N, C-alpha and C positions, 0 to 999 in steps of 0.2 A: 551141406550148406548150399544155398542157392547162389547162382552167379550174381555178383554184386556190380552195380553200376557206380563206379567211383567218380566223385566230383571234387574239383579243386576250386578254391575261392577265386573269384575274378580279381582279387587283390594280389594273388600269387603271381610271381614271375614265371618264366619258362624253365628256370633252374630247379634244383632239388630244394630240400628243406621246406616243403609245403605239407600241410595237413590235408588229407583227403577224407571225405565222408561218403558213406553209402548207407542206405536205409533198407530195412526189411519191414515186415508187418509190425513187429513189436520191438525192434532194436535199431540203434544207430551204431554203425561200425566206423572206427577211425583208424587211420594209419599214417605214418610219416612216409612221404613219397620216396625218400632214399632208403627205406627199409620196409618194402611192401609186404614182407612175409609176417611181420608182427602187427596184429590187429587187436585193438581194444574195443570191447563191446559195452554199450551202456543203454539206458532207456532214455526216451525223450524227456521225461520228468527230471531225471538225475542230471542230464546235460543242461537243461534249462536252469536248474538250481545252481550248478557250477558257474555257468556264464553270468548269471545274475550276481553271484558272490564276487566274481572277478571285477565286473563293471562297477560295483558299489564299493570296492576296496576292502571287503571283509577278509580277504586273504593277504593283504599287504604285510601284516605282521609276521608272516611266515618266511619272508625274504631275509 
């Protein structure tokens, strides 16, 4: 696996509990800052669909 350049949102504080993202040619990699050894991989299309569903409330019934 290539060396990943992890980025944290500018909305995150300096503490833990931040989601970090890194990108490669065909994937987006996500991890929780307090557990950097666990990485989730997804595609830009799938992540875009998930974010859109969250923003529009389509997942609210799952709470």
